[in-house]
C-alpha positions in Angstrom: -35.3 55.3 118.4 -37.5 57.9 116.5 -38.8 56.9 113.1 -37.8 59.0 110.2 -40.4 61.5 109.2 -39.6 62.3 105.6 -37.6 60.9 102.8 -37.0 63.3 99.9 -36.3 61.3 96.7 -34.6 63.4 93.9 -33.8 61.9 90.5 -31.3 64.0 88.5 -29.3 64.1 85.3 -26.6 66.7 84.8 -27.8 69.2 87.4 -24.5 70.0 89.2 -25.4 73.8 89.4 -28.6 73.3 91.4 -27.8 70.4 93.8 -26.1 72.4 96.5 -28.8 75.2 96.4 -31.6 72.7 96.4 -30.2 70.7 99.4 -29.6 73.9 101.4 -33.2 74.9 100.8 -34.6 71.5 101.8 -32.4 71.4 104.9 -33.6 74.8 106.0 -37.2 73.8 105.7 -36.7 70.5 107.5 -34.8 72.1 110.4 -37.3 74.9 110.9 -40.1 72.3 111.1 -37.9 69.9 113.2 -38.4 67.0 110.8 -36.2 63.9 111.0 -35.3 63.4 107.3 -33.1 62.0 104.6 -32.4 63.3 101.1 -31.8 60.6 98.5 -30.2 61.8 95.3 -30.3 59.4 92.4 -27.7 60.2 89.7 -29.1 58.8 86.5 -25.9 58.6 84.6 -24.8 62.3 84.7 -21.8 63.3 82.6 -21.1 66.5 84.6 -19.9 66.8 88.2 -23.3 66.0 89.8 -22.0 62.9 91.6 -18.9 64.8 92.9 -21.3 67.4 94.4 -23.4 64.7 96.0 -20.3 63.0 97.5 -19.1 66.4 98.9 -22.5 67.0 100.5 -22.6 63.5 102.0 -19.3 64.0 103.8 -20.7 66.8 105.9 -24.3 65.7 106.1 -25.4 62.3 107.2 -28.9 63.1 106.0 -27.6 63.0 102.4 -27.6 59.7 100.6 -26.7 59.0 97.0 -27.3 56.3 94.4 -25.3 56.4 91.2 -26.5 54.5 88.1 -24.0 52.9 85.7 -25.6 54.8 82.8 -28.7 56.8 82.0 -31.7 54.5 82.6 -34.5 57.1 82.9 -36.5 58.8 85.5 -38.8 55.9 86.3 -35.9 53.6 87.1 -34.3 56.4 89.2 -37.5 56.8 91.2 -37.8 53.1 91.7 -34.3 52.9 93.1 -35.1 55.8 95.4 -38.4 54.2 96.6 -36.7 51.0 97.5 -34.1 52.9 99.6 -36.5 55.3 101.3 -37.1 54.8 105.0 -39.3 57.8 105.9 -42.9 57.5 106.9 -43.7 60.0 104.2 -41.8 60.0 100.9 -41.7 63.2 98.8 -40.4 63.3 95.2 -39.2 66.4 93.5 -37.0 67.4 90.5 -33.5 68.7 90.9 -33.8 71.7 88.6 -35.3 74.0 91.3 -38.6 74.2 89.5 -40.2 72.4 92.5 -40.3 74.4 95.7 -39.2 72.7 99.0 -41.5 75.2 100.7 -44.3 72.9 99.8 -42.9 70.0 101.9 -44.6 70.8 105.3 -48.1 71.1 103.8 -47.6 67.9 101.8 -46.4 66.1 104.9 -49.5 67.4 106.8 -51.9 66.2 104.1 -50.4 62.7 104.3 -50.1 62.4 108.1 -53.1 64.4 109.4 -55.5 64.1 106.5 -54.7 60.5 105.9 -54.1 60.7 102.1 -52.3 57.8 100.5 -50.8 60.1 97.9 -50.9 63.8 97.1 -50.0 65.0 93.7 -48.8 68.5 92.9 -50.6 70.7 90.4 -48.6 73.4 88.8 -51.6 75.6 88.0 -49.5 78.5 86.9 -46.5 77.4 84.8 -43.5 79.2 83.4 -42.9 76.9 80.5 -43.2 77.6 76.8 -47.0 77.7 75.9 -46.7 76.0 72.5 -44.1 73.3 73.2 -45.1 72.4 76.8 -48.3 73.9 78.2 -50.7 73.0 75.4 -49.4 69.4 74.9 -49.4 69.0 78.7 -53.0 70.0 79.0 -54.0 67.6 76.2 -52.0 64.8 77.7 -53.5 65.4 81.2 -57.0 65.4 79.8 -56.5 62.1 78.1 -54.9 60.6 81.3 -57.9 61.7 83.4 -60.4 60.2 80.9 -58.5 56.9 80.7 -57.5 56.4 84.3 -60.5 57.7 86.1 -58.3 59.8 88.3 -59.3 63.5 88.3 -55.8 65.0 88.6 -54.8 68.1 86.7 -51.1 67.5 86.4 -49.9 63.9 86.1 -46.4 65.1 85.0 -45.7 67.1 88.1 -42.6 65.7 89.8 -43.6 67.1 93.3 -45.6 64.4 95.0 -46.0 63.0 98.5 -46.7 59.3 99.4 -47.2 57.1 102.4 -44.3 54.8 102.7 -46.4 51.7 102.1 -47.6 53.1 98.8 -44.1 53.4 97.3 -43.2 50.0 98.7 -46.2 48.4 96.9 -45.5 49.6 93.4 -42.8 49.0 90.8 -42.0 51.9 88.5 -40.4 50.9 85.2 -40.2 52.0 81.6 -41.5 55.6 81.6 -44.3 55.0 84.0 -43.3 57.7 86.5 -46.1 59.9 85.0 -48.6 57.3 86.1 -47.5 56.6 89.7 -51.0 57.7 91.0 -52.6 55.2 88.6 -50.2 52.4 89.8 -51.1 53.3 93.4 -54.8 53.2 92.6 -54.4 49.8 91.0 -52.8 48.5 94.2 -55.8 49.6 96.2 -54.7 53.0 97.5 -57.8 55.1 96.6 -57.4 58.1 98.8 -55.5 60.2 96.3 -55.5 64.0 96.6 -54.1 67.0 94.8 -52.5 70.3 95.9 -51.7 73.4 93.9 -47.9 74.0 94.1 -45.6 76.7 93.0 -43.8 76.3 89.7 -40.6 78.2 89.3 -38.7 79.0 86.1 -35.7 76.9 85.5 -32.6 78.7 86.9 -29.8 76.6 85.5 -29.2 74.5 82.4 -31.8 73.2 80.0 -34.7 70.9 80.2 -33.9 67.2 79.6 -37.3 66.4 78.1 -38.4 67.1 74.6 -41.7 66.8 72.6 -41.1 63.0 72.4 -42.1 62.7 76.1 -45.7 63.4 75.1 -45.7 60.8 72.4 -44.2 58.3 74.8 -46.6 59.4 77.4 -49.6 58.6 75.3 -48.2 55.2 74.4 -47.5 54.5 78.1 -51.1 55.6 78.9 -52.4 52.9 76.5 -50.1 50.4 78.2 -51.1 51.2 81.7 -54.8 51.3 80.8 -54.5 47.8 79.5 -52.5 46.6 82.5 -54.9 48.2 84.9 -57.7 46.0 83.6 -55.9 42.9 82.5 -52.4 43.0 83.9 -53.3 40.3 86.5 -55.6 38.3 84.3 -54.3 38.4 80.7 -56.5 35.3 79.8 -59.6 37.4 80.4 -58.6 39.6 77.4 -56.7 37.3 75.1 -58.8 34.2 76.0 -62.1 36.0 75.4 -61.2 37.4 72.0 -59.4 34.2 71.0 -62.4 32.1 71.8 -64.7 34.6 70.0 -62.6 34.6 66.9 -62.1 30.8 66.9 -65.9 30.2 67.3 -66.6 32.7 64.5 -64.1 30.9 62.2 -65.3 27.4 63.1 -68.9 28.4 62.6 -68.2 29.9 59.2 -66.2 26.8 58.1 -69.0 24.5 59.4 -71.5 26.5 57.4 -69.4 26.4 54.3 -69.1 22.6 54.6 -72.8 22.1 55.2 -73.7 24.2 52.2 -71.3 22.4 50.0 -72.8 19.0 51.0 -76.3 20.3 50.6 -75.6 21.5 47.0 -73.9 18.2 46.2 -76.9 16.2 47.6 -79.3 18.3 45.5 -77.1 18.2 42.4 -76.8 22.0 42.5 -73.9 23.7 40.8 -71.2 24.5 43.4 -67.6 25.7 43.6 -64.6 24.3 45.3 -64.4 25.1 49.0 -60.9 26.6 48.4 -62.4 28.9 45.8 -64.7 30.4 48.4 -63.2 33.6 50.0 -65.1 32.9 53.2 -63.1 29.7 53.6 -59.9 31.7 54.1 -61.6 34.2 56.3 -62.8 31.3 58.5 -59.4 29.7 58.5 -57.6 32.9 59.4 -60.1 33.6 62.2 -59.5 30.1 63.7 -55.7 30.6 63.5 -55.8 34.0 65.1 -58.2 32.8 67.8 -55.9 30.0 68.7 -52.9 32.3 68.8 -54.7 34.8 71.0 -55.8 32.1 73.4 -52.2 30.8 73.6 -51.0 34.4 74.2 -53.4 34.6 77.2 -52.2 31.2 78.5 -48.5 32.2 78.2 -49.3 35.5 79.9 -50.8 33.6 82.8 -47.7 31.4 83.0 -45.3 34.4 82.9 -47.4 36.1 85.6 -47.3 33.1 87.8 -43.5 32.7 87.4 -43.1 36.0 89.3 -39.7 36.7 87.7 -38.0 39.9 89.0 -36.0 41.4 86.1 -33.2 43.7 87.0 -34.0 47.1 85.4 -30.9 49.1 86.2 -27.3 48.7 87.5 -26.2 50.8 90.4 -22.5 51.9 90.3 -22.1 53.5 93.7 -24.0 54.3 96.9 -23.4 56.8 99.7 -24.5 56.5 103.4 -26.5 53.3 102.9 
């Protein structure tokens, strides 16, 4: 039995107008290149007829698979569900709004299979978005992401990406971490990460589902993933180090205050109560914070070792699985 060449994972929310056109376009590309493929649509709690369209497509095309969430959980959770279901040797993600071109699929597949990239990220070098509300904030966001992650990609937000199957099976995408999948892959040891300039098309139907808040959330997620990249598997190295430092600083300060108090008493020098010395409270606070930080690192290690798998989304229906 031949192995499946490509899985196309498409998260969507209220995109009923574009689903049929997008699938026809993908199918045309796949058939002309003789790829064995599957298209996995993940309906992230749509309120329109998106799921009905996916159901109709699946009745006539065994290559179409669908996952329907109970409610809107977010793009990261939708991608995670698609990654867990994908069977292709190469997994390609794209948005459902027709702004990502399926014509890019053969070249992305070639880069993964023949050039041995672990991951190839699309770069929408020429964009058709609003300059003030999207382009400028996006450039600033990508600059910060490059500096923080060490990955020299121009467009972390681009939904058009290609992966080796083992890459997407090695990562968990949660929260709003879909922007940082290349960073997650790098943290798992997949270092051969490339970039390809891809076409960006103006939105044909509907309106964008993302507002300016995505950039604020993106920067907060960037801080989170930067911390997790360094200390996610060893929280004690961060909390324990700073906890120990603060405790020793507080203990040394308190010891010095006590010694000076005894010295002045022994020499009949005028002195004040220890509790009247502001350094006493600084020392006490430092020791308490140091102890709490150390305990936070210890609890972090215990939680990490427990290896609990929290369910991040509820699937309502599936098609062709």
